[in-house]
C-alpha positions as CSV (number, residue, x, y, z in Angstrom):
1,M,48.0,62.9,0.7
2,E,49.8,62.5,-2.6
3,R,52.5,59.4,-1.6
4,I,48.4,57.9,-0.7
5,V,47.6,58.8,-4.2
6,R,50.2,56.9,-5.9
7,R,49.6,53.6,-4.1
8,L,46.3,53.8,-5.4
9,A,47.2,54.7,-8.5
10,T,49.8,51.6,-8.7
11,F,48.0,49.4,-7.0
12,A,44.4,49.7,-9.7
13,R,47.5,49.1,-12.7
14,W,48.2,46.2,-11.3
15,A,44.5,44.7,-10.4
16,A,43.9,45.3,-13.9
17,H,47.0,44.0,-14.8
18,T,45.7,40.5,-12.8
19,T,42.7,41.1,-14.3
20,R,43.7,40.9,-18.1
21,H,45.9,37.5,-17.2
22,L,43.0,36.1,-15.3
23,R,40.3,36.2,-18.4
24,S,43.1,35.0,-20.7
25,F,43.6,31.9,-18.3
26,T,40.4,31.3,-17.5
27,Q,39.3,31.5,-21.5
28,R,42.2,28.7,-21.9
29,R,41.5,25.9,-19.5
30,T,37.5,26.5,-19.6
31,G,36.6,28.4,-22.6
32,P,33.7,31.8,-21.2
33,V,34.9,33.9,-18.8
34,V,32.3,33.0,-16.0
35,G,33.7,35.1,-13.3
36,L,36.6,37.9,-13.0
37,I,37.3,39.1,-9.9
38,V,37.6,42.8,-9.5
39,I,38.6,45.7,-7.4
40,S,36.0,48.1,-6.2
41,G,36.0,51.0,-3.6
42,M,39.5,50.9,-1.8
43,G,40.4,47.2,-2.5
44,S,37.0,44.6,-1.4
45,L,36.9,42.1,-4.3
46,A,33.7,41.0,-5.9
47,V,32.4,38.6,-8.5
48,A,31.3,39.8,-11.7
49,R,28.8,37.3,-13.4
50,G,29.2,36.2,-17.2
51,T,26.8,35.7,-19.2
52,T,27.9,31.9,-20.0
53,P,27.0,29.1,-17.4
54,H,29.6,27.2,-16.4
55,K,30.1,23.3,-16.2
56,P,31.7,21.5,-13.5
57,S,34.7,19.8,-14.8
58,I,34.7,15.5,-14.0
59,S,36.9,14.3,-12.5
60,P,39.1,11.6,-13.5
61,A,37.9,8.9,-10.9
62,A,34.6,10.1,-12.0
63,S,35.4,9.6,-15.8
64,A,37.6,6.4,-15.1
65,N,34.3,4.9,-13.6
66,A,32.3,6.3,-16.0
67,D,34.8,4.3,-18.8
68,H,34.6,1.6,-17.0
69,R,31.3,0.1,-18.3
70,I,31.8,-2.9,-19.4
71,R,29.9,-2.4,-23.3
72,N,30.2,-6.6,-24.6
73,I,27.4,-8.8,-24.0
74,V,27.7,-12.4,-24.6
75,L,24.1,-14.2,-24.3
76,V,24.4,-18.3,-24.5
77,H,20.6,-20.2,-24.0
78,G,20.1,-23.5,-23.3
79,A,19.0,-26.5,-24.0
80,W,16.0,-27.1,-26.0
81,A,16.2,-23.9,-26.9
82,D,18.0,-21.2,-28.8
83,G,18.9,-17.5,-29.1
84,S,15.4,-16.0,-30.8
85,G,14.5,-16.7,-26.7
86,W,17.4,-13.5,-25.7
87,K,15.4,-11.0,-28.0
88,G,13.5,-8.5,-25.4
89,V,17.2,-8.7,-23.3
90,Y,18.8,-7.9,-26.7
91,D,16.6,-4.8,-27.6
92,I,17.4,-3.5,-23.9
93,L,20.8,-4.3,-23.9
94,V,20.8,-2.7,-27.4
95,K,18.9,0.2,-26.4
96,D,21.0,1.1,-23.6
97,G,24.2,1.4,-25.6
98,Y,25.6,-2.8,-25.4
99,N,27.4,-4.9,-28.1
100,V,25.8,-8.1,-28.1
101,S,26.2,-10.9,-29.3
102,I,23.9,-14.5,-29.6
103,V,25.8,-17.2,-29.0
104,Q,23.9,-20.0,-31.1
105,E,25.3,-23.8,-30.2
106,P,24.6,-26.1,-32.0
107,E,23.5,-28.9,-28.6
108,T,25.2,-31.8,-30.6
109,S,27.6,-32.1,-27.5
110,F,28.8,-30.0,-25.0
111,K,32.3,-29.9,-25.7
112,E,30.3,-28.5,-29.5
113,D,28.9,-26.4,-27.7
114,V,31.9,-25.0,-25.6
115,A,33.3,-24.0,-29.3
116,A,31.3,-22.4,-30.5
117,T,30.7,-19.8,-27.5
118,K,34.6,-19.5,-27.4
119,R,34.0,-18.2,-31.7
120,V,31.9,-15.7,-30.7
121,L,34.2,-14.6,-27.2
122,A,36.9,-14.2,-30.2
123,Q,35.0,-11.7,-32.4
124,Q,34.7,-9.7,-29.2
125,D,36.9,-6.3,-29.4
126,G,37.7,-6.2,-25.4
127,P,35.8,-7.7,-22.1
128,C,33.0,-9.0,-22.0
129,I,29.9,-10.3,-19.5
130,L,29.3,-13.7,-20.9
131,V,25.4,-14.2,-19.5
132,A,23.5,-18.1,-19.5
133,H,20.6,-19.7,-19.9
134,S,19.9,-23.2,-18.2
135,Y,22.1,-25.7,-18.9
136,G,24.1,-23.2,-20.5
137,G,25.0,-22.2,-16.8
138,A,27.3,-24.9,-17.5
139,V,28.5,-24.0,-20.7
140,I,29.5,-20.6,-19.7
141,T,31.0,-22.0,-16.8
142,E,33.7,-24.5,-18.9
143,A,33.5,-21.1,-21.6
144,G,34.2,-18.2,-19.5
145,T,37.7,-19.3,-18.7
146,D,38.8,-17.2,-21.9
147,P,41.0,-14.2,-20.1
148,S,38.3,-11.5,-22.4
149,V,35.6,-12.7,-19.9
150,A,35.5,-10.1,-17.0
151,G,32.0,-11.3,-15.0
152,L,29.4,-13.9,-15.7
153,V,25.8,-14.3,-14.8
154,Y,23.4,-16.9,-14.6
155,V,20.0,-17.0,-15.3
156,A,17.7,-19.7,-13.7
157,A,21.0,-21.9,-14.4
158,H,23.0,-24.5,-14.1
159,M,26.6,-24.0,-12.5
160,P,28.7,-27.1,-11.7
161,D,31.9,-27.5,-9.8
162,A,35.1,-28.8,-11.5
163,G,34.8,-32.8,-11.2
164,E,29.9,-32.0,-11.1
165,N,28.2,-32.1,-13.9
166,E,23.8,-30.6,-13.8
167,A,23.1,-33.9,-14.0
168,D,24.3,-35.0,-10.6
169,D,23.7,-31.4,-9.6
170,G,19.9,-31.6,-9.9
171,K,19.9,-34.2,-7.5
172,R,20.3,-32.0,-4.6
173,F,17.3,-30.5,-5.4
174,P,15.4,-32.5,-7.3
175,S,13.0,-30.1,-10.0
176,D,9.3,-30.8,-11.0
177,L,10.9,-31.7,-14.6
178,S,13.1,-34.5,-13.2
179,K,9.6,-35.9,-11.6
180,S,7.8,-35.8,-14.4
181,T,6.8,-37.5,-17.7
182,A,8.2,-35.1,-19.7
183,I,11.3,-35.0,-21.2
184,K,11.4,-37.8,-24.1
185,K,14.2,-38.8,-25.8
186,T,15.1,-40.2,-30.1
187,A,16.6,-43.3,-30.5
188,D,19.3,-41.5,-31.6
189,G,20.8,-40.3,-27.8
190,F,19.1,-36.5,-28.0
191,T,16.3,-34.9,-25.5
192,Y,13.4,-32.8,-25.3
193,L,10.4,-31.8,-24.0
194,D,7.2,-33.1,-24.9
195,P,5.3,-30.5,-26.6
196,A,2.0,-31.2,-24.5
197,Q,3.4,-30.4,-20.7
198,F,6.0,-28.0,-22.0
199,H,4.2,-24.9,-21.1
200,E,3.4,-26.3,-17.7
201,Y,7.3,-27.2,-17.3
202,F,9.8,-24.7,-19.2
203,A,7.1,-21.5,-19.9
204,A,4.4,-21.3,-17.7
205,D,4.4,-17.3,-17.4
206,L,4.0,-16.8,-21.4
207,P,1.4,-16.6,-23.2
208,A,0.4,-20.5,-24.4
209,E,0.6,-19.8,-27.9
210,Q,4.1,-17.7,-27.1
211,A,5.3,-21.5,-25.5
212,A,3.2,-23.7,-27.7
213,F,5.8,-22.1,-30.6
214,M,8.9,-22.6,-28.5
215,A,7.9,-26.2,-27.8
216,R,7.5,-26.1,-31.3
217,S,10.5,-24.7,-32.2
218,Q,12.8,-26.7,-29.8
219,V,16.3,-27.5,-30.3
220,L,16.8,-31.2,-29.9
221,N,19.6,-31.4,-27.3
222,A,22.3,-34.7,-26.4
223,A,21.0,-36.6,-24.0
224,D,25.8,-36.6,-23.2
225,N,25.2,-33.4,-22.6
226,F,24.0,-33.1,-19.0
227,K,26.5,-35.8,-18.2
228,A,29.5,-33.0,-19.2
229,V,32.0,-33.0,-16.1
230,I,33.4,-29.5,-16.1
231,T,37.3,-28.9,-15.3
232,T,37.9,-25.6,-14.5
233,P,34.9,-23.0,-13.4
234,A,35.2,-20.3,-14.6
235,W,34.0,-18.6,-11.8
236,R,35.7,-20.3,-9.5
237,S,38.2,-17.3,-10.2
238,K,35.7,-14.3,-11.8
239,P,33.8,-12.0,-10.8
240,S,29.5,-14.3,-10.7
241,W,26.1,-12.8,-11.1
242,M,22.3,-15.8,-10.3
243,L,18.7,-14.5,-11.6
244,V,16.7,-17.1,-9.6
245,A,13.5,-17.9,-10.9
246,A,11.6,-18.5,-8.3
247,K,9.3,-20.7,-9.7
248,D,11.2,-22.7,-12.1
249,R,9.7,-26.1,-12.3
250,T,12.9,-27.4,-15.0
251,I,15.6,-26.3,-12.1
252,S,15.2,-25.9,-8.3
253,P,15.0,-22.0,-7.3
254,D,16.6,-23.6,-4.1
255,L,19.9,-25.1,-6.6
256,E,19.5,-21.7,-8.3
257,R,19.6,-20.7,-4.3
258,W,22.3,-23.0,-3.8
259,Y,24.6,-23.0,-6.5
260,A,24.5,-18.6,-6.3
261,A,25.4,-18.9,-2.2
262,R,28.2,-21.8,-3.7
263,A,30.4,-19.4,-5.1
264,N,29.1,-16.0,-3.5
265,S,27.6,-15.0,-6.3
266,H,25.2,-11.8,-6.9
267,K,22.0,-12.8,-6.7
268,V,18.5,-11.2,-7.4
269,E,14.9,-13.2,-7.2
270,V,12.5,-13.0,-9.9
271,A,8.8,-14.0,-7.6
272,G,6.7,-15.6,-9.7
273,A,9.4,-16.3,-12.7
274,S,9.1,-19.5,-14.8
275,H,12.0,-21.4,-15.8
276,S,12.2,-19.1,-19.1
277,V,12.2,-16.3,-17.1
278,Y,14.6,-13.9,-19.6
279,V,12.0,-14.5,-22.0
280,S,9.3,-13.2,-20.0
281,R,11.2,-11.1,-17.5
282,P,13.5,-9.5,-19.6
283,K,14.0,-6.2,-17.8
284,E,14.7,-7.3,-14.6
285,V,17.6,-9.9,-17.0
286,A,18.9,-7.1,-18.5
287,A,18.9,-4.7,-15.6
288,L,21.2,-7.7,-14.0
289,I,23.3,-8.1,-16.4
290,E,23.8,-4.0,-16.6
291,D,25.1,-4.5,-13.4
292,A,27.5,-6.7,-14.1
293,A,28.8,-5.3,-16.7
294,A,28.9,-2.4,-14.1
295,H,31.0,-3.9,-11.2
296,A,32.9,-6.4,-13.3
297,R,36.6,-5.8,-12.6
């Protein structure tokens, strides 16, 4: 009997020693102790509940995925527009924690528009998602080979291949605008949309007053820009996303679908959206951009 008592005493001392070390180790690794193994009765185990809830640690893999999301977004407008049309998308992205820059390309020449885009890309402090609307799609196809670009998002935009231009690509699936009399040209070779027809062909899902302002503030685009030939298309080497505006009358939705299929782009369609989908449906556009930011590698 005496021998049994001595063994129990030795076991108790070992349990106390182990508990002290476990408490010290746990506090160093995870903060306040959540539970300690204690000895109860003849050596059965029980867990003592602490008063501070335990926050499960984040695995390295989960942490890496959270950190991977690209934070820099560069937005490029299209023809007959300027960067202010991105305001709704900009507000959503900024609220969601992204760093957003907007290119104001001059539309005086394709070369200058690409240069304007590359100037903004050079200001980024890390990888970015390059986004474009309409004619801007040709611009980012050329400018997107920049090393800072991790992915491209085309919003109702052109997506020419090497040796192609958007004017010829448009003939594959002629748009309602191309069959109309709405495109006008100045004596010095710049194009614009007839303000009286702007709402019908460019922004049918926007209020008439808003479309009228856009028509009167449109940036005239050099006619030769539509014939600019792509040298090295960025979408050939980088992941791409395409948003199809299902009621687009400026670029045929079928051409947008064809572009996406050829490039193997991630594609979404917005039912009822006009060519001005980036203005009229900012939530859907921002959601696609954020998807690109989360998955581009």
